[in-house]
N, C-alpha and C positions, 0 to 999 in steps of 0.2 A: 504494499499500499504505500503510497505517495504521503510524505510528511505535510502536515497541515500548514496553510499560510491563509493570510486574511486581508481583506480589503474593505475600504469606506468608500461608498457612493454618496457624493456630495454634489451641490449644483450652484451655489453662489453665496456671496457673502456681501456686507454693507460696502466693504471697500476693498482695495488691494492689499492693505496693512493686515487687516483681519483674514483676508484669503491665506496670505503667506503664512500667519501664524496657524491657522488650521491646518495647512500642509505639514508645518513643522510638527504639530501636536500628533498628527496621524502617524508620522514617522516616528517621534518619540516613543508613542504607545506600542509600537511594534508591528504595526501593520505593514504590509507590503506593498500596497497598491492604494493610489487615490483615483477613483473613478469619478466620470463626469457624464451625465446623460448626454443626449443630443435631441432636443425638442425646441420649439419656437416659443414656449411658454416664459414662466419667471425662472430663468436659469441664465447663467453667464455662457457665451460662446466657448464652446469646448476646446477649441485650438488654442485660443488666447489662455484660457484658465489653467490648460494642462502645462503650457509652456511657463507660466508663472510658478505654478506648484513645483515643476522640476527644477526651476533656477533657484527656488528657496529651500531646497532639500538637497540631500547628499547621496542618499542610498534608496529613496521612494521610486517606486515606480508608478508611472501615470497612463491613463488611458480612457477612452470613451467607452461607455456600456450602454450603447454601442453607437457609433456614427451610422446615420441612415444613408445607404448609398445613394438614394435619390436626391440628396441635398447638395452633392458635390461631384463634379464630374472626376473619374478615377485618376485622371493624369494630374488634376489639381490636388487631390487629396493625397495620392502618393507624394508628391513633392513636398508638401507641408509635414507629412508624417517622417518622410525620411530626414528633413531638417530637424525636425524635433527629436528624433532618434539620435542623430548625429550630435547635436548640442547636447543632450542629456547622457551622451555615452552609453546608449543602449538601454534606457530604462522605459522603454514605450512598450505596452500592450495592446495592440490595435484590434480594437472591437469593431466589427461591421456586422451591419444587419441590412435586411430588406426593406425595412420600414413598416409600422404597424398602425401608429396613432392617427386615425383619419381626421381628427380636428387640426393637426398640423397642416396637413395637405390642404384641407380646406381653407384654413387661415390664410396660406401663402399661395393659393392659386394653383397648386400642383395637382396634376392628374393622379387620382387614387386608383392606380389600375388594379386589376385583379391579382390576388396573391401569387399566383404562378408567374405572372408577368413580372412583378416586383422581385421575385426570387431568381427569374432568369437573369434579370438585369444586374442583381447582386453578383450571381456567379460570373458574369461578363467583367464587372468592375474589378473584382479581386483578381482575376486572371489577367487582366492589364497592370494592376499594381504590382502584383507578385512579378512580372517580366520586368518592370522597370527596377524593382530593387534587387532582383537576382542577375539580371542580364544587362543591366543598363540601358535598355532600349526595348520598346515596346511595338508590336506589330500585331492589330488585331482587327478581324472584318467580322462583326457579327450582327445580330438583328437590333441591337440597341447601342453599340459603340464601334465606329469605325477610327482606329488608330494607325497612323502611318509614320512608323520611325521616331515615335515620341522618345525623347531622352531623358534618362532615370539619374538627373542630377539635382541635389547632392547624392553622394551614395550614403546609405544609411551606415551608422556604426554596427549594428549587427550584422553579421554575415547573412546574406539573403533576406534581411529585412526583419522588422520586429516580429515578436511572438504574435500570433492571430487569435483573437478569441471571436468564435460565433455561437449565439445563443438561439434559443428557439424552444417551441413545445411541440412541433409538428416533425412528422416522420421525415419529411423530404428536407427541411433545413437541417434538421439533427444528422441526416445522412450526409448532406453536404459538410456539415462542419466534422464530421468523423472522418472525412476523406482530406479536408483542406486544413483545418485549425490545428492549432496546438493546444487550446484551452476550449473547452465546450461549457457553455452555459446551459444548464436544464432547466427550463422555465415552463410555468402553466401555459395555456393557449392563449394567444392574444389575436386570435384570427377575427374577433369581433370587431376589431379596430378601437376598442376603449376597455376600460376596467371596468369590470360588471359582474354579476353573480357566475357567469361561465368561468371567469379566472379561478373562483375557489373551486368550483365543480370540478375543474381540471387539474388540481392541486393536491388530490388524494394520491395515498401511497401505491394504489394499483396501476395509476396513470404514469406514475414516475417510475415504476419497475418496468412498463412497458417501453419507456423512453429510452432508459439504459439499454434495453435489449435491442432497440433500433440502432442505437451508436454502436454496441458490439457487433452486432451484424454488418454494419456498413463500414466500420473501420478494419475489421479483419485484424491482420498483423500487427496494425497500428495502434490497436486499442492501449496496449499497456504502456505507450508513449504518451497518450493523452491524459491532460490534467482536467478534472470534472469539477465545475464551480456551480455554486448554489448562492443566488441572490435571496436574500430573506427579505419578506415584507412584512414581518411581525417579530420583534425582540422585546419580550417583558420579563423583568425580574420580579419574582414574586415567591413567597413561601407557601402558596397554595396553588400550585402548579394545575392539580385537578379542577379547582375551582374557576381557575383562569380559562380553561378550555371548555367547561361547561358553560361559561358566560357568553364566551365567542361563538361557539358552535352553531347555535341557532341562527345567528345573523347570516350564515353562509350555508344554511341547510345541510349541516354535518351533525354527527353524533360527536360527543366528547372524545370517544376513542379515534374516530376519523380524524378529527381536528389536531389531536396530539401527534398523529403521524404525519402531517403535512410537511413536507421537508422544507418549505419556506417560511415556517413558523418556529419559534423558539419561545417557551416559558418555562420558567423555573428559576431555582437557585443557580450559582455559579457550577457547583458540583453537579446538579442536574443537567445543566446545558453539556457540559464536558461530556458527562457520559451519553447524552443523546447524540450529539456530534460523532463521537467515536462510534456509536451504533450504526449512524447513517453512513458514514464512511465505509463501515465493513459491508452494509447491505447494498449501498448505491455507488460508492466509490467517491463520494464528495470530499475532497481534501481542501478546497479552496473556497472559503466562505466570506460572502461579502454582506456588510451590514450598512447602515446609513448613519448620518452625521450625529442624529440625536442620542443614538445609544451607544456611540463609538467610545466614550470614555468609561462607562459602566462594564461595557463588553470587554475593556482591555485585559480584565481579569481573566477571561475564558483565552484570549488571546495569549497572554503570558503562560498559560498552563499547556496550551496546545502547540503553539509555533513550533515547527521543526521536529515534532514528535511523529 
């Protein structure tokens, strides 16, 4: 089993000073990575936010969880990421997705194509970026991108480009991730284009076991080299773990027992969380756990107990 490591997803700060302080705090608390989402709502622009965070720290990895392929042309995004990877001396984790939040597309006037089309476009975009990082030049003629001799400058610090993160909840995206990514985020289904009751319904243990099976099948011999990541949506410290799940389960149409097995939720004492994460690593292979900034300081006790073990 892979040793544990941990990340924090955060999105904004009142000013640059506080953003730098948060990045340093995340590093000091023992987290591996600072992640930023990629939406058009109340958050900082990810490329600038990640650049500042990398500059403010010494060992912290930075990345988007995840860049929406539809928001930037792959030649443009490849140059920005290569520059950040070079400047940070290899501390970039490059997350890429096909896009899912319909309100982003509606507000920006972007076409919200069918999921299969968006996924096809992401696959082509990633192919272009990999060529630029690995070969220094890209040639591609596809249904969505035509690239003729694009130059891959600057060269990234990491040989072949930064580590690639692809996440999803459906079979096709997870299969692509199993073949193309280094880190796979296993998520609920976001096919509806918004966060609703179907997210909770697709978060139960049987669905997660099925998703791990899809990844294993598609990865083949690569499976042992993959790092499996889980982004949490609820982390609650309490001495009454059972009572917490009894309270929240009806809100999502689950039994308390089902809620306690949802991999994106954690509740209990530090000891109980440590035990739960060890059990989930045994069952699913999750060794890379991401929390959000409101709980990062309290969760640092768990990080201290498990990081590197």
